[in-house]
Structures are given as C-alpha cells and as structure tokens.
C-alpha positions in Angstrom: -22.3 -9.2 14.3 -19.9 -8.2 17.2 -21.7 -5.9 19.7 -21.3 -2.5 21.1 -18.8 -0.9 23.6 -20.5 1.0 26.3 -19.5 4.6 26.5 -19.0 4.8 30.2 -16.4 2.1 30.1 -14.5 2.6 26.8 -14.7 6.3 25.9 -11.1 7.0 27.0 -9.6 3.8 25.6 -6.5 4.5 23.5 -5.6 1.0 22.3 -7.9 -1.9 21.6 -6.7 -5.4 20.6 -9.4 -7.6 19.1 -7.0 -9.8 17.2 -7.5 -13.6 16.8 -11.1 -13.6 18.1 -12.7 -15.4 15.1 -14.9 -12.3 14.3 -16.8 -12.8 11.1 -18.7 -9.4 11.0 -19.0 -6.1 12.8 -22.0 -3.8 13.2 -21.6 -0.4 11.6 -21.9 1.2 15.1 -19.6 -1.2 16.9 -16.9 1.4 17.5 -19.2 4.4 17.9 -18.4 5.0 21.6 -14.6 4.5 21.1 -14.0 8.2 20.7 -10.4 8.1 21.9 -9.1 5.0 20.3 -6.0 5.6 18.3 -4.7 2.1 17.8 -7.1 -0.7 16.7 -6.0 -4.2 16.1 -8.4 -6.5 14.2 -5.7 -8.8 12.8 -6.3 -12.5 12.4 -10.0 -12.7 12.3 -12.5 -13.8 9.7 -13.9 -10.5 8.5 -15.2 -10.5 4.9 -16.5 -7.0 4.7 -16.8 -3.7 6.6 -19.5 -1.1 6.6 -19.0 2.4 5.3 -18.2 4.9 8.1 -17.5 2.1 10.7 -14.4 4.0 11.9 -15.8 7.5 11.4 -16.0 8.2 15.2 -12.5 7.0 15.9 -9.3 9.2 15.8 -7.3 6.3 14.5 -3.6 6.6 13.9 -3.0 2.8 13.4 -5.4 0.3 12.0 -4.5 -3.4 11.5 -6.8 -5.4 9.4 -4.3 -8.0 8.3 -4.9 -11.7 8.0 -8.7 -11.6 7.5 -10.9 -12.6 4.5 -11.6 -9.2 3.1 -12.3 -9.3 -0.6 -14.0 -6.0 -1.0 -13.6 -2.6 0.7 -16.4 -0.1 0.7 -15.0 3.2 -0.6 -15.9 5.2 2.6 -15.0 2.8 5.4 -12.3 5.2 6.5 -14.1 8.5 6.1 -13.0 11.2 8.6 -10.0 9.2 9.8 -7.8 12.2 9.3 -5.0 11.1 11.6 -4.3 7.7 10.2 -0.6 7.0 9.9 -0.5 3.2 9.4 -2.9 1.0 7.6 -2.3 -2.8 7.3 -4.5 -4.8 4.9 -2.0 -7.5 4.2 -2.9 -11.1 3.8 -6.5 -10.7 2.7 -8.2 -11.4 -0.6 -8.4 -7.9 -2.2 -8.5 -7.9 -6.0 -8.9 -4.1 -6.1 -8.3 -1.0 -3.9 -11.3 1.3 -3.8 -10.8 3.4 -0.7 -11.4 7.1 -1.4 -8.5 9.3 -0.4 -9.9 12.8 -0.2 -8.4 14.3 2.9 -8.5 11.0 4.8 -4.8 10.0 4.2 -2.9 13.2 4.4 -0.8 11.8 7.2 -0.5 8.1 6.1 3.0 6.9 6.3 2.6 3.1 5.8 0.2 1.2 3.5 0.6 -2.5 3.6 -1.3 -4.5 0.9 1.0 -7.5 0.7 -0.3 -10.9 -0.1 -3.6 -10.0 -1.8 -4.9 -10.5 -5.3 -4.2 -7.0 -6.8 -3.4 -6.8 -10.4 -2.7 -3.2 -11.1 -1.1 0.0 -9.7 -3.7 2.5 -8.5 -3.4 6.2 -9.5 -4.7 7.3 -6.1 -1.6 5.8 -4.4 0.4 8.3 -6.4 -1.5 11.5 -5.7 -3.6 10.8 -2.6 -0.9 10.0 0.0 1.6 12.9 0.1 3.4 11.7 3.2 3.6 8.0 2.3 6.9 6.4 3.3 6.2 2.7 2.5 3.9 1.1 0.0 4.1 -2.6 0.2 2.3 -4.4 -2.6 4.5 -7.5 -2.6 3.1 -10.9 -3.4 0.2 -9.8 -5.5 -0.6 -10.3 -9.3 0.6 -6.9 -10.5 1.9 -6.9 -14.0 3.0 -7.7 -16.6 4.2 -4.2 -17.3 5.1 -1.4 -14.9 5.2 1.8 -16.8 7.3 4.9 -16.2 4.2 6.8 -15.0 3.6 4.1 -12.3 6.7 5.4 -10.5 5.7 9.0 -10.3 4.5 9.8 -6.8 3.5 13.3 -5.6 6.4 15.1 -4.0 6.7 15.3 -0.2 9.7 16.1 2.0 10.5 12.4 2.2 11.3 9.6 -0.2 9.4 6.3 -0.1 9.9 2.6 -0.5 7.8 0.8 -3.1 7.9 -2.9 -2.7 6.7 -4.7 -5.8 8.6 -8.0 -5.1 7.0 -11.3 -6.0 4.4 -10.1 -8.4 3.9 -10.8 -12.1 6.1 -8.0 -13.5 7.8 -9.0 -16.8 8.8 -5.5 -18.0 9.6 -2.2 -16.2 9.3 0.4 -19.0 11.3 3.4 -17.8 12.1 4.8 -21.2 8.8 6.5 -22.1 9.2 10.3 -22.1 11.2 10.2 -18.8 13.8 12.8 -20.0 11.0 15.4 -20.5 9.8 15.2 -17.0 11.0 17.3 -14.0 12.0 14.7 -11.5 11.9 17.3 -8.8 8.1 17.2 -8.8 8.2 13.5 -7.7 9.3 11.6 -4.7 12.4 9.5 -4.9 11.2 5.9 -5.1 13.3 3.1 -3.6 12.1 0.3 -5.7 12.1 -3.4 -4.9 11.3 -5.8 -7.7 13.0 -9.1 -6.8 11.1 -12.3 -7.4 9.3 -11.1 -10.6 9.5 -13.0 -13.9 11.5 -10.2 -15.7 12.3 -10.6 -19.3 15.9 -10.2 -20.5 15.2 -7.4 -23.0 16.1 -3.7 -23.5 13.9 -2.7 -20.5 16.0 -4.9 -18.2 19.1 -3.4 -19.7 17.8 0.1 -18.8 17.1 -1.1 -15.3 20.8 -2.2 -15.1 21.8 1.2 -16.3 19.7 2.7 -13.5 21.4 0.3 -11.1 24.7 1.8 -12.3 23.3 5.4 -12.1 23.7 6.0 -15.8 20.2 7.1 -16.7 19.0 10.7 -16.6 15.9 10.1 -14.5 16.7 10.1 -10.8 13.2 9.8 -9.4 13.8 6.1 -8.3 16.5 3.9 -7.0 16.9 0.2 -7.1 16.9 -1.6 -3.7 18.2 -5.0 -4.9 21.8 -4.8 -6.2 21.2 -7.5 -8.8 18.5 -7.8 -11.5 17.7 -11.4 -12.3 15.7 -12.2 -15.4 13.2 -15.1 -15.4 15.8 -17.1 -17.3 18.1 -16.8 -14.2 20.7 -14.6 -15.9 22.1 -11.8 -13.7 22.5 -8.2 -15.0 24.6 -7.1 -12.2 28.0 -7.4 -14.0 
C-alpha cells in the first residue's frame, strides 16, 4: 500500500494531487497527518477498495475518486468528513451505494456517480443530503421504473439537478398519489432523462403534460424539451 506522509512536511498542506499514479491500494493511516488538506485528488488510479475511516483526520471539502476500479465502498470511509462539498465517484464499478450519511454530508453540494453499475435509486440520497445541488447518476443501469417517490428530496433553500440520462428507465410513474402530497416539503428537481428506453404509454404522456406545465405537481421540472420514446417518436408536439 501507499505509504505515509510525515507530519512535519505535510501538516499544513491544503491541496494534494495524487492523480494518475497507478495506486492500487492505500493504508488506512496514509492520510493521518494531513490534518489541513481540504482538496484531495485521487482520480485516475487503480484503487479497488478503501478502508473505513481513511479520511477521518482530513477536513475535506472536495474528494475526487473518479476513474478508479472501486466496486465496493465501506460504509464509514467518510466518517467525520463534515465539511465535504463535492464527492466524485464517477467512472468506477459501483453496483450499490452504501455510504452512511449521518451528519457527514450536511454540506454536500455535488455527488457524481456517473458511469458506474448502479441499478436503483437510494433513499439516503433523498433525505441525507439537504444541501445537494447536483446528483449525477447518468450512464448507470437504473430502471426500469422511476416512481413518484424517487423524485421527493428533502427541502432545502435550493433546487437541485437530478441527471438520470442514459440509464435503463422505461417508465417514469408520476401519477401515484402526487396530488395528495405537499410539494412545498420537497426540493424542486430539474430532471434529465434523455437517452433512456422510454415506453410510449400513458406515463410518457404525463411527462409530456409536465413538460407543458399542465400537471398539478410542481416538485420537478424537465430539462430536456423533448421526450423521445424508445421507438423514436417525439412527444414534444
């Protein structure tokens, strides 16, 4: 495993770039002496796993773990990272998301999980990240149905972008009990669903109505101005 950073040299380091170093593993105490690092870039290595608490001594605000070989995340690898604002896990091999939220992500603004192997929406994304502005889960295997409840995210003073493009979504069911919900309790979701194999059925028609602002529920907005079904038909007009 990659070694340690001596306290005398790196204790005041704010930014550390270890990208593209062919790292395959890290000792659980590798970053123990980096007590000031706020921006850590581990992008483009060959990391397959990370130990619980590996970043617990670091006041991280930005962590880039993209373009590695991560297939599993220990639930507590980010314990005590209370200042984290940006987490990039894109271009890995994650089939599930197991990070515990607790109080660790109370400031998280951006979570990038694009280009993994995720197959479902996680409840903790909806209720454990009150300041989230961007959730990018594009190019995964999420689907075949996105339910109304999957678009309900805890209210904060900002709306957010939910990028679900290029997944396996066939149906977006926004009809289930929506009228009985108080949309003021949820964030306004700017939803991107382009590149999905959508079916041309009543659910697609309801999305078209949402595009035209004819539906009661206003807790989400469509980003793409055209809904294209898997058959290639456009529901814009």
